[in-house]
BAVOVEX-825669 format. One line per 8 residues: their letters; for each residue x, y, z of C-alpha. Coordinates in Angstrom, 1 decimal. Each point is the difference from the previous one (the first is absolute). Last residue first. Layout:
// BAVOVEX-825669
A> X:Y:Z  ...
***
This chain:
// BAVOVEX-825669
LSLVDAFA> 25.8:-9.1:18.0  -0.8:0.7:-3.5  -3.5:1.5:0.7  1.6:2.7:2.3  2.4:1.1:-2.7  -2.9:0.2:-2.5  -1.8:2.2:2.4  2.8:2.2:0.4
QIATQAQG> 0.3:0.4:-4.0  -3.8:0.4:-0.2  -0.1:2.9:2.8  3.1:1.7:-1.7  -1.8:-0.2:-3.4  -3.3:1.2:1.2  1.7:3.1:1.7  1.9:0.9:-3.1
FDRMQQDI> -2.9:-0.7:-2.4  -0.7:3.6:-1.0  -2.5:0.6:-2.8  -3.1:-1.4:1.6  -3.3:1.4:-1.5  -1.8:-3.2:-0.3  0.1:-0.4:3.9  1.8:-1.9:2.3
GLKIHPIG> 0.9:-0.5:3.7  1.9:-3.2:0.5  -0.7:-2.3:2.9  2.6:-2.6:0.9  -0.5:-3.6:1.0  1.4:-2.9:1.9  -2.2:-3.1:0.6  -0.1:-1.4:3.6
ADDLAKKL> -3.6:-1.2:-0.4  -1.0:2.1:3.0  1.9:2.9:-1.6  -1.5:-0.5:-3.4  -3.7:0.0:1.7  0.7:2.8:2.3  1.2:2.2:-3.0  -3.0:-0.9:-2.1
YPYEMEEP> -2.1:1.1:3.0  2.0:3.2:0.5  -0.2:0.7:-3.8  -3.8:-0.1:-0.6  -0.5:3.6:0.9  2.7:1.3:-2.5  -1.3:-2.3:-2.6  -3.6:1.2:0.4
DCFQQMFL> 1.0:3.6:0.1  1.7:0.1:-3.2  1.8:3.4:0.0  3.3:-1.3:-1.2  0.0:-3.5:-1.2  1.8:-2.5:2.4  2.2:-2.4:-2.1  0.3:-2.7:2.6
VLGQAGSK> 3.1:-2.3:-0.6  -0.1:-3.4:1.4  2.6:-2.4:1.4  2.0:-3.3:-0.6  -2.2:-1.3:-3.0  -0.8:-3.6:-0.2  -3.3:0.6:-1.8  -2.0:-1.8:2.7
KVLEAVFE> 1.5:1.9:2.9  -0.4:3.4:-1.5  -3.7:-1.0:-0.9  -0.5:-0.9:3.5  0.8:3.3:1.4  -2.1:1.7:-2.6  -2.9:-2.3:1.1  0.6:0.5:3.5
GRRNKASQ> -0.2:3.8:-0.5  -3.1:-0.3:-1.9  -1.7:-2.3:2.6  0.6:2.4:2.9  -2.5:-2.0:2.1  -2.0:3.3:0.7  -0.6:0.4:-3.9  -2.2:-3.0:0.1
PDYLLIDH> -2.9:1.9:-2.0  2.6:1.1:-2.4  -1.0:3.0:-2.0  2.1:0.5:-3.1  2.5:3.1:-0.4  2.9:-1.8:1.8  -0.4:-3.2:-2.0  0.2:-3.5:1.4
DRNAFQVA> -3.0:-1.3:-2.1  -1.7:0.1:-3.2  -2.8:-2.6:0.1  -2.8:2.7:-0.2  1.6:1.5:-3.3  0.0:-3.3:-1.5  -3.7:-0.5:1.1  -0.8:3.1:-1.6
LDRIPDDT> 1.7:-0.9:-3.4  -1.8:-3.5:-0.1  -3.2:1.8:0.9  0.5:2.1:-3.3  0.9:-3.3:-2.0  -3.1:-2.0:1.1  0.5:-3.2:-2.1  2.8:-1.1:2.1
EPADTKFF> 3.8:0.7:0.0  1.2:1.1:3.5  2.4:3.1:0.1  3.6:-0.7:0.9  1.7:1.7:2.8  3.7:0.7:0.1  0.1:2.2:-3.0  -0.2:3.5:1.5
RSEHAVDD> 1.5:-0.9:3.5  3.0:-1.2:-2.0  1.1:3.2:-1.7  -1.4:3.6:0.4  -1.6:-0.9:3.2  3.6:-1.3:1.4  0.1:-3.0:2.3  3.2:-1.3:-1.8
AAIAIHND> 2.2:-3.2:-0.6  3.7:-1.0:-0.1  1.2:3.5:-1.0  3.8:-0.3:-0.3  2.6:2.1:1.9  3.4:0.0:-1.5  0.9:3.5:1.3  0.1:1.5:-3.5
DFIQLLKP> -3.1:-1.8:-1.0  -2.0:1.5:3.0  1.3:3.4:-0.7  -1.4:-0.5:-3.5  -3.2:-0.3:1.5  0.1:3.6:1.1  1.1:1.3:-3.6  -2.6:-2.2:-1.6
NDCIIGST> -3.0:1.5:2.0  -2.9:-2.5:-0.2  -0.6:-0.7:3.8  -3.7:0.4:0.3  -2.6:-0.5:2.8  2.2:-1.6:2.7  2.1:-3.2:0.8  3.2:-1.4:-1.5
VVKSGTWK> 1.1:-3.5:1.0  3.8:-0.4:0.3  2.8:-2.2:-1.3  3.8:0.3:0.6  3.0:-0.6:-2.1  1.8:-3.1:-0.8  -2.6:-1.4:-2.4  0.7:-3.1:-2.0
AAPLKELE> -2.7:0.7:-2.3  -2.3:-3.1:-0.9  0.9:-1.6:-3.4  -1.8:1.6:-3.1  -2.7:-1.6:-2.0  -2.7:1.3:2.2  1.0:3.5:-0.7  -0.6:-0.5:-3.6
ANLEELLP> -3.5:-1.4:0.7  -0.6:3.0:2.4  1.0:2.6:-2.8  -2.4:-1.7:-2.5  -2.8:0.1:2.5  0.7:3.6:0.7  -0.2:0.6:-3.8  -3.1:-1.9:-0.4
TYESKAMF> -1.4:2.1:2.9  0.7:3.3:-1.0  -1.7:0.1:-3.5  -3.4:-1.3:1.2  0.5:1.8:3.2  -0.1:3.3:-1.8  3.2:1.8:0.9  0.5:3.1:2.2
WASKLVQM> -0.5:-1.6:3.5  1.8:-3.2:-0.9  3.2:2.1:-0.6  0.2:0.4:3.6  0.6:-3.7:0.8  2.8:-0.5:-2.6  1.7:3.3:0.8  -0.2:-0.8:3.8
RKVATIVD> 1.8:-3.4:-0.4  2.7:1.8:-2.2  0.9:2.6:2.6  0.1:-2.5:2.8  2.2:-2.4:-2.2  -1.6:-2.8:-1.9  3.2:-1.7:-1.5  1.9:-0.8:3.2
CHESALEV> -3.4:0.0:1.9  -1.0:-3.2:-1.8  -1.7:-1.8:2.8  -1.5:3.2:1.1  -0.9:1.0:-3.3  -1.5:-3.3:-0.6  -2.5:0.3:3.1  -1.2:3.5:-1.3
FRRAARRY> -0.2:-1.2:-3.4  -2.4:-2.8:1.1  -2.2:2.4:1.6  -0.1:2.2:-3.1  -0.9:-2.9:-2.2  -2.6:-1.2:2.4  -1.5:3.6:-0.1  0.2:0.4:-3.7
RNYLKISA> -2.0:-3.4:-0.5  -2.5:1.3:2.6  -0.2:3.3:-2.0  -0.6:-2.0:-3.3  -2.8:-2.1:1.7  -1.7:3.0:1.3  0.1:1.7:-3.4  -1.5:-2.9:-1.6
QLAEPTIA> -2.9:0.0:2.6  -0.4:3.7:-0.6  -0.4:-0.6:-3.8  -2.4:-3.0:0.6  -2.0:2.3:2.4  -0.4:2.6:-2.7  1.5:3.5:0.4  -2.0:2.0:-2.4
KSAIKELQ> 1.6:2.5:-2.4  0.4:3.7:-0.5  3.4:-0.3:2.0  -0.5:3.0:1.9  -3.8:-0.9:0.9  0.9:-3.4:0.4  2.6:1.1:2.7  -2.7:2.1:1.7
RKVEHYQD> -2.5:-3.0:0.2  2.9:-2.3:1.2  1.1:2.3:2.7  -3.7:0.0:1.1  -0.2:-3.6:-0.1  3.2:-0.2:2.0  -1.4:2.4:2.8  -3.1:-2.4:0.2
MTFQLGWE> 2.1:-3.0:0.2  1.9:1.6:2.9  -3.1:0.8:1.9  -1.3:-3.4:-0.6  3.2:-1.6:1.4  -0.4:1.9:3.1  -3.8:-0.9:0.3  1.0:-3.7:-0.4
AFRNQPHA> 2.6:0.7:3.1  3.8:0.1:-0.8  0.4:3.5:-1.3  -0.4:2.0:3.1  2.7:2.5:-1.4  -2.1:0.8:-2.9  1.7:1.3:-3.3  -1.1:3.3:-1.5
LFITPMKG> 0.8:0.3:-3.8  -0.3:3.5:-1.6  0.3:0.1:-3.9  1.7:3.0:-1.4  -0.7:1.0:-3.6  2.7:2.4:-0.7  -1.2:3.4:-1.5  -1.7:1.3:3.3
GMAVRINQ> 2.6:2.7:0.0  2.9:-2.1:0.5  0.8:1.3:3.2  -3.5:0.1:1.3  -0.9:-3.5:-1.0  3.4:-1.3:1.2  -0.4:1.6:3.4  -3.5:-1.4:0.2
SMPRLTDC> 1.0:-3.5:-0.7  2.9:0.5:2.3  -2.3:0.6:3.0  0.2:-3.6:1.6  3.7:-0.6:-1.2  1.6:1.9:2.9  -2.4:-1.5:2.5  0.7:-3.7:-1.0
ITPTIVGD> -1.6:-2.6:-2.0  -2.1:2.4:-2.2  0.6:-1.5:-3.4  0.5:2.3:-2.9  -0.6:-1.2:-3.4  1.2:2.1:-2.9  -1.2:0.9:-3.4  1.0:0.0:-3.8
LEDLTGNL> 3.5:0.7:0.9  1.9:2.3:-2.3  1.0:2.2:3.0  2.4:-2.6:1.2  3.4:1.8:-0.2  -1.2:3.2:-1.2  0.5:2.2:3.3  -3.4:-0.1:1.4
LMELGLQA> -0.8:-3.5:0.0  3.5:-0.9:1.1  -0.5:2.5:2.8  -3.1:-1.8:1.2  1.8:-3.2:0.4  2.8:2.0:1.5  -2.2:1.4:2.8  -1.3:-3.4:0.9
ITCYFTAC> 3.2:-1.8:0.2  1.8:3.1:1.5  -2.3:-0.4:3.2  -2.6:2.6:0.7  1.1:2.2:3.0  0.6:3.1:-2.4  -3.7:-0.2:-0.8  -0.6:-0.5:-3.7
YEKAMSIT> -1.3:2.3:-2.9  2.5:2.7:-0.4  2.9:-2.4:1.0  -1.0:-2.1:-3.2  1.7:2.6:-2.1  3.5:-0.7:1.5  0.8:-3.4:1.2  3.3:-0.9:-1.7
QDNAGWVG> 0.6:-3.1:-2.2  2.4:-2.7:-0.2  -1.3:-2.2:2.9  -3.5:-0.3:-1.3  -3.4:-0.3:1.5  -2.2:-3.2:0.1  -2.3:0.4:-2.9  -0.3:-3.7:-1.2
MPVMGAAD> -1.2:-0.3:-3.7  -3.3:-2.1:-0.8  -0.3:-0.8:-3.8  -3.3:0.1:-1.6  -2.2:-2.7:-1.5  -2.7:0.3:2.4  1.1:-3.4:1.7  3.3:1.6:0.7
VLEEPAYY> -1.4:2.9:1.8  -2.2:-2.4:2.1  3.1:-2.2:0.7  1.5:3.1:1.6  -2.1:-0.4:3.0  1.7:2.7:2.0  1.9:-1.2:3.0  2.2:3.0:0.3
PLVGIVKK> 1.2:2.6:-0.9  -0.9:2.0:-2.9  -1.0:-1.7:-3.2  0.2:2.1:-3.3  -2.2:-1.3:-2.9  1.4:-0.5:-3.6  -2.0:0.0:-3.2  1.5:-2.0:-2.7
GEAKYKKL> 0.6:1.3:-3.7  3.3:-1.5:-0.3  1.6:3.4:0.2  -1.7:0.5:3.2  1.4:-3.1:1.2  3.6:1.0:-0.9  -0.5:3.5:1.3  -0.8:-1.5:3.6
QAKPHASV> 2.9:-2.2:-0.1  2.4:3.0:-0.9  -1.6:1.9:2.8  0.5:-2.9:2.4  3.8:0.2:-0.8  2.1:-1.5:2.8  -1.8:-3.2:0.5  -0.3:-0.6:-3.6
AAFKDLLA> 3.6:0.3:-0.5  1.1:-2.1:2.8  -2.5:-2.7:-0.9  1.5:0.0:-3.5  3.5:-0.3:1.1  -0.8:-2.7:2.4  -1.6:-2.1:-3.0  3.1:0.6:-2.2
EISM> 2.4:-0.9:3.0  -2.0:-3.2:0.7  0.1:-0.8:-3.7  -2.8:-0.1:-2.4
***
């Protein structure tokens, strides 16, 4: 398949999660919605079901979800519920609701009430003290409970062998995704900011057994191309999510390419592999413990501003000239972290801009002005 055909496929999938859901249902498969973030999708895959990311949407309006969500909930969470109520994702066979932030913590109850108890909802509590043996045990206990509830939905047992195979599959996917991020920077004349997002976003709506070979095929085709003679600027993006094609089109219009990212919806999700041993539940718990440099995860060395320094170093290593922070509205952790991130970037001499966003954005005038001005600064 040509690069253009592969990119068109990824673009279509990323824009139409409902069509993907209907496709899998028509194939007789059960599909489990996975809210943000760090849920063990491997357990869903090992049960013979398809995990599908529920990260809100840019083309929908919050209406029915307002009845069940507080006004200060971020639009990611509110639109996740909206899609269950408005028919976009109501055919899911269940949902997993991690509790990684204060907004997500009550979402299992919001969903249960809003859906009249008809949507199986699996509550997942991750420990912040995840490094010690008792922290790993807590995570393992949680994953065993998720496993038990998934087995009930799937009407089949999740065997250790099936879970080991799923972990291998997901590690293969993560390697391919990390390679794609590198190639997207090398070939930013072909992989624009919008197309890069579409490739990465579509992974949330496809079974990894289907998505990974396509991504590996795209990587192989990109590796055949000469490196781009890029005359524009390059940036690193940071935040929870930046999947709005109209916003990213402003990057493309101003010849700004994305060299790398520190985005939860993108590279943070696939940067950490799981071990592959004969204890797969523990492997998943160790993987979660090994996740690092995330706003929502406890860092026992936080006084050293490790995360800020990590992001600054990422900009340097990627060859980018600056950083664009997509600040999710009503996200207290991101807002509280910003002064520390800004200090690390300023200390490293890295220019950056902060864009307040949510998934109800319709007017991009201010963002366009800010990005245009930033492009001028980076070109100096």
